[in-house]
All heavy atoms as a GROMACS GRO file, in nm:
protein
  457
    1MET      N    1   2.679   2.095   1.411
    1MET     CA    2   2.537   2.119   1.394
    1MET      C    3   2.460   2.012   1.472
    1MET      O    4   2.478   1.893   1.447
    1MET     CB    5   2.503   2.114   1.245
    1MET     CG    6   2.357   2.126   1.214
    1MET     SD    7   2.329   2.131   1.038
    1MET     CE    8   2.250   2.287   1.026
    2PRO      N    9   2.376   2.051   1.564
    2PRO     CA   10   2.301   1.952   1.644
    2PRO      C   11   2.198   1.880   1.559
    2PRO      O   12   2.141   1.936   1.465
    2PRO     CB   13   2.236   2.036   1.752
    2PRO     CG   14   2.236   2.175   1.702
    2PRO     CD   15   2.349   2.187   1.605
    3GLY      N   16   2.174   1.755   1.594
    3GLY     CA   17   2.075   1.675   1.521
    3GLY      C   18   1.933   1.716   1.558
    3GLY      O   19   1.909   1.771   1.665
    4THR      N   20   1.840   1.689   1.469
    4THR     CA   21   1.700   1.723   1.494
    4THR      C   22   1.614   1.600   1.515
    4THR      O   23   1.493   1.609   1.521
    4THR     CB   24   1.643   1.804   1.376
    4THR    OG1   25   1.654   1.726   1.258
    4THR    CG2   26   1.716   1.937   1.360
    5HIS      N   27   1.677   1.483   1.527
    5HIS     CA   28   1.602   1.358   1.539
    5HIS      C   29   1.505   1.364   1.656
    5HIS      O   30   1.389   1.323   1.644
    5HIS     CB   31   1.696   1.238   1.554
    5HIS     CG   32   1.624   1.110   1.574
    5HIS    ND1   33   1.554   1.049   1.474
    5HIS    CD2   34   1.608   1.033   1.684
    5HIS    CE1   35   1.498   0.939   1.520
    5HIS    NE2   36   1.530   0.927   1.648
    6HIS      N   37   1.549   1.413   1.771
    6HIS     CA   38   1.462   1.418   1.889
    6HIS      C   39   1.340   1.506   1.863
    6HIS      O   40   1.228   1.470   1.895
    6HIS     CB   41   1.541   1.468   2.012
    6HIS     CG   42   1.460   1.472   2.136
    6HIS    ND1   43   1.419   1.357   2.201
    6HIS    CD2   44   1.411   1.576   2.209
    6HIS    CE1   45   1.348   1.390   2.308
    6HIS    NE2   46   1.342   1.523   2.314
    7ILE      N   47   1.362   1.620   1.801
    7ILE     CA   48   1.252   1.712   1.770
    7ILE      C   49   1.158   1.648   1.668
    7ILE      O   50   1.036   1.652   1.683
    7ILE     CB   51   1.305   1.847   1.718
    7ILE    CG1   52   1.384   1.918   1.829
    7ILE    CG2   53   1.192   1.935   1.667
    7ILE    CD1   54   1.464   2.038   1.781
    8ASP      N   55   1.215   1.586   1.565
    8ASP     CA   56   1.135   1.520   1.463
    8ASP      C   57   1.049   1.410   1.524
    8ASP      O   58   0.932   1.394   1.490
    8ASP     CB   59   1.223   1.461   1.353
    8ASP     CG   60   1.289   1.568   1.267
    8ASP    OD1   61   1.243   1.684   1.272
    8ASP    OD2   62   1.385   1.534   1.197
    9HIS      N   63   1.109   1.332   1.614
    9HIS     CA   64   1.037   1.222   1.678
    9HIS      C   65   0.920   1.276   1.760
    9HIS      O   66   0.809   1.223   1.754
    9HIS     CB   67   1.132   1.140   1.766
    9HIS     CG   68   1.066   1.025   1.832
    9HIS    ND1   69   1.020   0.916   1.763
    9HIS    CD2   70   1.034   1.003   1.963
    9HIS    CE1   71   0.965   0.831   1.847
    9HIS    NE2   72   0.971   0.882   1.969
   10GLU      N   73   0.941   1.381   1.837
   10GLU     CA   74   0.834   1.440   1.917
   10GLU      C   75   0.723   1.496   1.828
   10GLU      O   76   0.605   1.481   1.858
   10GLU     CB   77   0.889   1.550   2.007
   10GLU     CG   78   0.971   1.498   2.123
   10GLU     CD   79   1.028   1.610   2.208
   10GLU    OE1   80   1.010   1.729   2.173
   10GLU    OE2   81   1.091   1.578   2.309
   11PHE      N   82   0.760   1.560   1.720
   11PHE     CA   83   0.662   1.615   1.627
   11PHE      C   84   0.580   1.502   1.564
   11PHE      O   85   0.457   1.511   1.553
   11PHE     CB   86   0.731   1.699   1.520
   11PHE     CG   87   0.635   1.766   1.426
   11PHE    CD1   88   0.546   1.864   1.472
   11PHE    CD2   89   0.633   1.734   1.292
   11PHE    CE1   90   0.457   1.926   1.386
   11PHE    CE2   91   0.545   1.796   1.206
   11PHE     CZ   92   0.456   1.892   1.252
   12THR      N   93   0.648   1.395   1.524
   12THR     CA   94   0.579   1.280   1.466
   12THR      C   95   0.482   1.220   1.567
   12THR      O   96   0.368   1.187   1.533
   12THR     CB   97   0.680   1.174   1.420
   12THR    OG1   98   0.767   1.234   1.324
   12THR    CG2   99   0.611   1.054   1.357
   13GLN      N  100   0.525   1.206   1.692
   13GLN     CA  101   0.435   1.155   1.797
   13GLN      C  102   0.314   1.246   1.811
   13GLN      O  103   0.201   1.199   1.825
   13GLN     CB  104   0.507   1.145   1.930
   13GLN     CG  105   0.593   1.023   1.944
   13GLN     CD  106   0.655   1.017   2.082
   13GLN    OE1  107   0.710   1.115   2.132
   13GLN    NE2  108   0.646   0.902   2.145
   14TYR      N  109   0.336   1.376   1.811
   14TYR     CA  110   0.226   1.471   1.824
   14TYR      C  111   0.126   1.456   1.710
   14TYR      O  112   0.004   1.455   1.732
   14TYR     CB  113   0.282   1.614   1.827
   14TYR     CG  114   0.175   1.720   1.817
   14TYR    CD1  115   0.093   1.750   1.926
   14TYR    CD2  116   0.156   1.790   1.698
   14TYR    CE1  117  -0.006   1.847   1.916
   14TYR    CE2  118   0.057   1.887   1.688
   14TYR     CZ  119  -0.023   1.916   1.796
   14TYR     OH  120  -0.121   2.011   1.786
   15LEU      N  121   0.176   1.441   1.588
   15LEU     CA  122   0.087   1.430   1.472
   15LEU      C  123   0.005   1.302   1.472
   15LEU      O  124  -0.112   1.303   1.434
   15LEU     CB  125   0.168   1.437   1.342
   15LEU     CG  126   0.228   1.571   1.305
   15LEU    CD1  127   0.312   1.555   1.179
   15LEU    CD2  128   0.120   1.676   1.284
   16TYR      N  129   0.065   1.193   1.514
   16TYR     CA  130   0.003   1.062   1.498
   16TYR      C  131  -0.044   0.997   1.627
   16TYR      O  132  -0.090   0.883   1.625
   16TYR     CB  133   0.099   0.967   1.425
   16TYR     CG  134   0.140   1.018   1.290
   16TYR    CD1  135   0.273   1.037   1.258
   16TYR    CD2  136   0.045   1.047   1.193
   16TYR    CE1  137   0.310   1.084   1.133
   16TYR    CE2  138   0.082   1.094   1.068
   16TYR     CZ  139   0.214   1.112   1.040
   16TYR     OH  140   0.250   1.159   0.916
   17GLU      N  141  -0.038   1.067   1.740
   17GLU     CA  142  -0.070   1.004   1.867
   17GLU      C  143  -0.214   0.956   1.876
   17GLU      O  144  -0.243   0.861   1.949
   17GLU     CB  145  -0.039   1.098   1.984
   17GLU     CG  146  -0.130   1.217   1.994
   17GLU     CD  147  -0.088   1.311   2.106
   17GLU    OE1  148  -0.003   1.274   2.188
   17GLU    OE2  149  -0.142   1.422   2.110
   18THR      N  150  -0.305   1.016   1.803
   18THR     CA  151  -0.445   0.975   1.810
   18THR      C  152  -0.479   0.863   1.711
   18THR      O  153  -0.590   0.811   1.714
   18THR     CB  154  -0.539   1.094   1.783
   18THR    OG1  155  -0.511   1.145   1.653
   18THR    CG2  156  -0.519   1.204   1.886
   19LEU      N  157  -0.386   0.828   1.625
   19LEU     CA  158  -0.412   0.722   1.527
   19LEU      C  159  -0.383   0.585   1.586
   19LEU      O  160  -0.296   0.570   1.670
   19LEU     CB  161  -0.326   0.745   1.402
   19LEU     CG  162  -0.354   0.872   1.323
   19LEU    CD1  163  -0.257   0.883   1.206
   19LEU    CD2  164  -0.496   0.874   1.272
   20PRO      N  165  -0.454   0.482   1.538
   20PRO     CA  166  -0.433   0.347   1.590
   20PRO      C  167  -0.311   0.276   1.531
   20PRO      O  168  -0.291   0.158   1.555
   20PRO     CB  169  -0.562   0.274   1.550
   20PRO     CG  170  -0.604   0.343   1.424
   20PRO     CD  171  -0.564   0.487   1.442
   21VAL      N  172  -0.230   0.346   1.453
   21VAL     CA  173  -0.112   0.286   1.391
   21VAL      C  174   0.012   0.364   1.431
   21VAL      O  175   0.006   0.481   1.463
   21VAL     CB  176  -0.123   0.283   1.237
   21VAL    CG1  177  -0.236   0.191   1.193
   21VAL    CG2  178  -0.144   0.421   1.180
   22THR      N  179   0.127   0.296   1.428
   22THR     CA  180   0.252   0.360   1.465
   22THR      C  181   0.315   0.430   1.345
   22THR      O  182   0.370   0.538   1.358
   22THR     CB  183   0.351   0.254   1.518
   22THR    OG1  184   0.286   0.184   1.624
   22THR    CG2  185   0.475   0.319   1.572
   23TYR      N  186   0.307   0.368   1.229
   23TYR     CA  187   0.368   0.423   1.108
   23TYR      C  188   0.260   0.436   1.000
   23TYR      O  189   0.245   0.348   0.916
   23TYR     CB  190   0.480   0.332   1.059
   23TYR     CG  191   0.590   0.316   1.161
   23TYR    CD1  192   0.597   0.205   1.243
   23TYR    CD2  193   0.686   0.415   1.177
   23TYR    CE1  194   0.697   0.191   1.337
   23TYR    CE2  195   0.786   0.402   1.272
   23TYR     CZ  196   0.791   0.290   1.351
   23TYR     OH  197   0.891   0.278   1.444
   24PRO      N  198   0.183   0.546   1.001
   24PRO     CA  199   0.070   0.557   0.908
   24PRO      C  200   0.110   0.551   0.761
   24PRO      O  201   0.035   0.497   0.680
   24PRO     CB  202   0.007   0.691   0.943
   24PRO     CG  203   0.100   0.761   1.034
   24PRO     CD  204   0.196   0.660   1.088
   25VAL      N  205   0.226   0.601   0.726
   25VAL     CA  206   0.268   0.597   0.586
   25VAL      C  207   0.289   0.452   0.542
   25VAL      O  208   0.245   0.411   0.435
   25VAL     CB  209   0.396   0.681   0.563
   25VAL    CG1  210   0.450   0.661   0.424
   25VAL    CG2  211   0.367   0.828   0.590
   26LEU      N  212   0.353   0.373   0.626
   26LEU     CA  213   0.374   0.232   0.592
   26LEU      C  214   0.242   0.157   0.584
   26LEU      O  215   0.223   0.070   0.499
   26LEU     CB  216   0.467   0.166   0.694
   26LEU     CG  217   0.610   0.220   0.698
   26LEU    CD1  218   0.690   0.148   0.806
   26LEU    CD2  219   0.678   0.207   0.564
   27THR      N  220   0.149   0.192   0.672
   27THR     CA  221   0.017   0.130   0.668
   27THR      C  222  -0.053   0.164   0.538
   27THR      O  223  -0.113   0.077   0.474
   27THR     CB  224  -0.067   0.176   0.788
   27THR    OG1  225   0.002   0.141   0.908
   27THR    CG2  226  -0.204   0.113   0.788
   28ASP      N  227  -0.045   0.289   0.496
   28ASP     CA  228  -0.106   0.331   0.370
   28ASP      C  229  -0.041   0.261   0.251
   28ASP      O  230  -0.110   0.219   0.158
   28ASP     CB  231  -0.098   0.482   0.351
   28ASP     CG  232  -0.190   0.557   0.445
   28ASP    OD1  233  -0.282   0.495   0.503
   28ASP    OD2  234  -0.170   0.679   0.461
   29ILE      N  235   0.090   0.248   0.253
   29ILE     CA  236   0.161   0.180   0.144
   29ILE      C  237   0.120   0.033   0.138
   29ILE      O  238   0.093  -0.020   0.030
   29ILE     CB  239   0.313   0.195   0.159
   29ILE    CG1  240   0.354   0.340   0.133
   29ILE    CG2  241   0.388   0.100   0.065
   29ILE    CD1  242   0.498   0.372   0.166
   30ALA      N  243   0.113  -0.032   0.252
   30ALA     CA  244   0.072  -0.174   0.255
   30ALA      C  245  -0.070  -0.189   0.202
   30ALA      O  246  -0.100  -0.283   0.127
   30ALA     CB  247   0.082  -0.228   0.397
   31SER      N  248  -0.158  -0.097   0.237
   31SER     CA  249  -0.296  -0.101   0.187
   31SER      C  250  -0.300  -0.081   0.036
   31SER      O  251  -0.373  -0.150  -0.035
   31SER     CB  252  -0.378   0.007   0.258
   31SER     OG  253  -0.508   0.009   0.208
   32LEU      N  254  -0.219   0.012  -0.014
   32LEU     CA  255  -0.213   0.036  -0.158
   32LEU      C  256  -0.160  -0.086  -0.231
   32LEU      O  257  -0.213  -0.125  -0.336
   32LEU     CB  258  -0.125   0.157  -0.188
   32LEU     CG  259  -0.101   0.189  -0.335
   32LEU    CD1  260  -0.232   0.217  -0.407
   32LEU    CD2  261  -0.007   0.307  -0.349
   33VAL      N  262  -0.057  -0.149  -0.177
   33VAL     CA  263  -0.002  -0.271  -0.238
   33VAL      C  264  -0.109  -0.379  -0.246
   33VAL      O  265  -0.125  -0.446  -0.349
   33VAL     CB  266   0.122  -0.320  -0.161
   33VAL    CG1  267   0.161  -0.460  -0.202
   33VAL    CG2  268   0.239  -0.224  -0.182
   34GLU      N  269  -0.186  -0.396  -0.140
   34GLU     CA  270  -0.292  -0.497  -0.140
   34GLU      C  271  -0.399  -0.463  -0.245
   34GLU      O  272  -0.446  -0.551  -0.316
   34GLU     CB  273  -0.355  -0.508  -0.001
   34GLU     CG  274  -0.459  -0.616   0.010
   34GLU     CD  275  -0.405  -0.755  -0.021
   34GLU    OE1  276  -0.287  -0.782   0.009
   34GLU    OE2  277  -0.480  -0.837  -0.077
   35THR      N  278  -0.434  -0.337  -0.256
   35THR     CA  279  -0.532  -0.294  -0.357
   35THR      C  280  -0.480  -0.322  -0.497
   35THR      O  281  -0.554  -0.373  -0.582
   35THR     CB  282  -0.563  -0.143  -0.341
   35THR    OG1  283  -0.619  -0.121  -0.211
   35THR    CG2  284  -0.660  -0.095  -0.447
   36LEU      N  285  -0.353  -0.292  -0.522
   36LEU     CA  286  -0.294  -0.317  -0.653
   36LEU      C  287  -0.287  -0.465  -0.685
   36LEU      O  288  -0.313  -0.507  -0.798
   36LEU     CB  289  -0.156  -0.253  -0.662
   36LEU     CG  290  -0.154  -0.100  -0.662
   36LEU    CD1  291  -0.011  -0.048  -0.653
   36LEU    CD2  292  -0.225  -0.044  -0.783
   37ARG      N  293  -0.253  -0.545  -0.586
   37ARG     CA  294  -0.248  -0.692  -0.608
   37ARG      C  295  -0.386  -0.746  -0.640
   37ARG      O  296  -0.401  -0.830  -0.729
   37ARG     CB  297  -0.193  -0.762  -0.483
   37ARG     CG  298  -0.045  -0.751  -0.471
   37ARG     CD  299   0.006  -0.834  -0.356
   37ARG     NE  300   0.150  -0.818  -0.345
   37ARG     CZ  301   0.218  -0.824  -0.233
   37ARG    NH1  302   0.156  -0.847  -0.119
   37ARG    NH2  303   0.349  -0.808  -0.233
   38THR      N  304  -0.487  -0.699  -0.570
   38THR     CA  305  -0.623  -0.743  -0.597
   38THR      C  306  -0.665  -0.704  -0.738
   38THR      O  307  -0.725  -0.784  -0.811
   38THR     CB  308  -0.720  -0.684  -0.493
   38THR    OG1  309  -0.679  -0.725  -0.362
   38THR    CG2  310  -0.863  -0.726  -0.518
   39ALA      N  311  -0.634  -0.582  -0.778
   39ALA     CA  312  -0.666  -0.537  -0.913
   39ALA      C  313  -0.592  -0.619  -1.017
   39ALA      O  314  -0.649  -0.659  -1.119
   39ALA     CB  315  -0.633  -0.388  -0.928
   40GLN      N  316  -0.465  -0.648  -0.993
   40GLN     CA  317  -0.386  -0.728  -1.086
   40GLN      C  318  -0.445  -0.868  -1.100
   40GLN      O  319  -0.456  -0.920  -1.211
   40GLN     CB  320  -0.241  -0.738  -1.038
   40GLN     CG  321  -0.154  -0.821  -1.130
   40GLN     CD  322  -0.012  -0.837  -1.077
   40GLN    OE1  323   0.017  -0.807  -0.962
   40GLN    NE2  324   0.076  -0.885  -1.161
   41GLN      N  325  -0.484  -0.927  -0.990
   41GLN     CA  326  -0.544  -1.060  -0.996
   41GLN      C  327  -0.674  -1.059  -1.076
   41GLN      O  328  -0.702  -1.151  -1.153
   41GLN     CB  329  -0.570  -1.113  -0.855
   41GLN     CG  330  -0.443  -1.147  -0.780
   41GLN     CD  331  -0.467  -1.175  -0.632
   41GLN    OE1  332  -0.577  -1.157  -0.581
   41GLN    NE2  333  -0.362  -1.218  -0.563
   42GLY      N  334  -0.753  -0.953  -1.061
   42GLY     CA  335  -0.876  -0.941  -1.138
   42GLY      C  336  -0.848  -0.930  -1.287
   42GLY      O  337  -0.916  -0.993  -1.368
   43VAL      N  338  -0.749  -0.850  -1.322
   43VAL     CA  339  -0.711  -0.837  -1.464
   43VAL      C  340  -0.661  -0.970  -1.518
   43VAL      O  341  -0.698  -1.012  -1.628
   43VAL     CB  342  -0.604  -0.726  -1.481
   43VAL    CG1  343  -0.545  -0.728  -1.621
   43VAL    CG2  344  -0.664  -0.589  -1.451
   44GLU      N  345  -0.578  -1.039  -1.442
   44GLU     CA  346  -0.526  -1.169  -1.486
   44GLU      C  347  -0.638  -1.271  -1.505
   44GLU      O  348  -0.638  -1.345  -1.603
   44GLU     CB  349  -0.422  -1.221  -1.386
   44GLU     CG  350  -0.292  -1.143  -1.390
   44GLU     CD  351  -0.196  -1.184  -1.279
   44GLU    OE1  352  -0.233  -1.260  -1.188
   44GLU    OE2  353  -0.081  -1.136  -1.284
   45ARG      N  354  -0.735  -1.273  -1.412
   45ARG     CA  355  -0.847  -1.366  -1.426
   45ARG      C  356  -0.928  -1.334  -1.552
   45ARG      O  357  -0.967  -1.425  -1.627
   45ARG     CB  358  -0.939  -1.358  -1.304
   45ARG     CG  359  -0.894  -1.442  -1.188
   45ARG     CD  360  -1.003  -1.456  -1.081
   45ARG     NE  361  -1.045  -1.327  -1.028
   45ARG     CZ  362  -0.988  -1.265  -0.926
   45ARG    NH1  363  -0.885  -1.319  -0.865
   45ARG    NH2  364  -1.034  -1.149  -0.883
   46THR      N  365  -0.952  -1.207  -1.577
   46THR     CA  366  -1.028  -1.167  -1.696
   46THR      C  367  -0.954  -1.206  -1.824
   46THR      O  368  -1.013  -1.261  -1.917
   46THR     CB  369  -1.055  -1.016  -1.694
   46THR    OG1  370  -1.129  -0.984  -1.576
   46THR    CG2  371  -1.131  -0.971  -1.816
   47LEU      N  372  -0.823  -1.178  -1.827
   47LEU     CA  373  -0.745  -1.214  -1.946
   47LEU      C  374  -0.740  -1.364  -1.966
   47LEU      O  375  -0.753  -1.413  -2.080
   47LEU     CB  376  -0.604  -1.157  -1.935
   47LEU     CG  377  -0.592  -1.005  -1.946
   47LEU    CD1  378  -0.448  -0.961  -1.920
   47LEU    CD2  379  -0.638  -0.957  -2.083
   48ASN      N  380  -0.724  -1.439  -1.859
   48ASN     CA  381  -0.721  -1.585  -1.870
   48ASN      C  382  -0.855  -1.638  -1.918
   48ASN      O  383  -0.860  -1.732  -2.000
   48ASN     CB  384  -0.683  -1.648  -1.737
   48ASN     CG  385  -0.537  -1.631  -1.706
   48ASN    OD1  386  -0.454  -1.614  -1.795
   48ASN    ND2  387  -0.502  -1.631  -1.577
   49ALA      N  388  -0.964  -1.581  -1.870
   49ALA     CA  389  -1.098  -1.624  -1.913
   49ALA      C  390  -1.116  -1.596  -2.061
   49ALA      O  391  -1.170  -1.679  -2.136
   49ALA     CB  392  -1.205  -1.556  -1.830
   50ARG      N  393  -1.073  -1.479  -2.107
   50ARG     CA  394  -1.085  -1.444  -2.248
   50ARG      C  395  -1.000  -1.536  -2.335
   50ARG      O  396  -1.042  -1.580  -2.442
   50ARG     CB  397  -1.044  -1.300  -2.271
   50ARG     CG  398  -1.146  -1.201  -2.224
   50ARG     CD  399  -1.103  -1.062  -2.255
   50ARG     NE  400  -1.197  -0.966  -2.200
   50ARG     CZ  401  -1.182  -0.836  -2.211
   50ARG    NH1  402  -1.078  -0.785  -2.275
   50ARG    NH2  403  -1.271  -0.756  -2.159
   51ASN      N  404  -0.878  -1.565  -2.289
   51ASN     CA  405  -0.787  -1.651  -2.365
   51ASN      C  406  -0.839  -1.793  -2.373
   51ASN      O  407  -0.819  -1.862  -2.473
   51ASN     CB  408  -0.647  -1.649  -2.306
   51ASN     CG  409  -0.575  -1.518  -2.333
   51ASN    OD1  410  -0.608  -1.447  -2.427
   51ASN    ND2  411  -0.478  -1.488  -2.249
   52SER      N  412  -0.905  -1.840  -2.270
   52SER     CA  413  -0.955  -1.977  -2.272
   52SER      C  414  -1.076  -1.992  -2.364
   52SER      O  415  -1.105  -2.100  -2.412
   52SER     CB  416  -0.990  -2.025  -2.132
   52SER     OG  417  -1.101  -1.953  -2.081
   53ARG      N  418  -1.146  -1.882  -2.392
   53ARG     CA  419  -1.262  -1.886  -2.482
   53ARG      C  420  -1.224  -1.863  -2.628
   53ARG      O  421  -1.300  -1.894  -2.717
   53ARG     CB  422  -1.364  -1.780  -2.441
   53ARG     CG  423  -1.438  -1.818  -2.315
   53ARG     CD  424  -1.544  -1.716  -2.286
   53ARG     NE  425  -1.479  -1.616  -2.199
   53ARG     CZ  426  -1.525  -1.497  -2.174
   53ARG    NH1  427  -1.635  -1.456  -2.228
   53ARG    NH2  428  -1.462  -1.414  -2.094
   54THR      N  429  -1.105  -1.810  -2.654
   54THR     CA  430  -1.060  -1.780  -2.788
   54THR      C  431  -0.995  -1.904  -2.850
   54THR      O  432  -0.899  -1.957  -2.793
   54THR     CB  433  -0.960  -1.663  -2.788
   54THR    OG1  434  -1.019  -1.552  -2.722
   54THR    CG2  435  -0.920  -1.625  -2.930
   55PRO      N  436  -1.046  -1.952  -2.962
   55PRO     CA  437  -0.983  -2.069  -3.024
   55PRO      C  438  -0.844  -2.036  -3.078
   55PRO      O  439  -0.820  -1.927  -3.130
   55PRO     CB  440  -1.077  -2.106  -3.140
   55PRO     CG  441  -1.168  -1.990  -3.157
   55PRO     CD  442  -1.160  -1.903  -3.035
   56ASN      N  443  -0.752  -2.128  -3.060
   56ASN     CA  444  -0.616  -2.110  -3.110
   56ASN      C  445  -0.612  -2.148  -3.258
   56ASN      O  446  -0.668  -2.247  -3.298
   56ASN     CB  447  -0.517  -2.197  -3.033
   56ASN     CG  448  -0.496  -2.145  -2.892
   56ASN    OD1  449  -0.508  -2.026  -2.867
   56ASN    ND2  450  -0.467  -2.234  -2.800
   57PRO      N  451  -0.543  -2.069  -3.342
   57PRO     CA  452  -0.534  -2.100  -3.487
   57PRO      C  453  -0.450  -2.222  -3.514
   57PRO      O  454  -0.371  -2.269  -3.448
   57PRO     CB  455  -0.470  -1.976  -3.548
   57PRO     CG  456  -0.420  -1.890  -3.436
   57PRO     CD  457  -0.478  -1.946  -3.308
   0.00000   0.00000   0.00000
């Protein structure tokens, strides 16, 4: 059975040739990771602020 890698590669080039990135899925994943990290940091800051204001028993 012949491989389809060459056809897949050409199709991928056709789909993404006008985009400024080589691997758009990886770019989207990296962007999502950064968004999640920023959100996590915000949650951690809020929780830390709340904990520092709460007196310990």
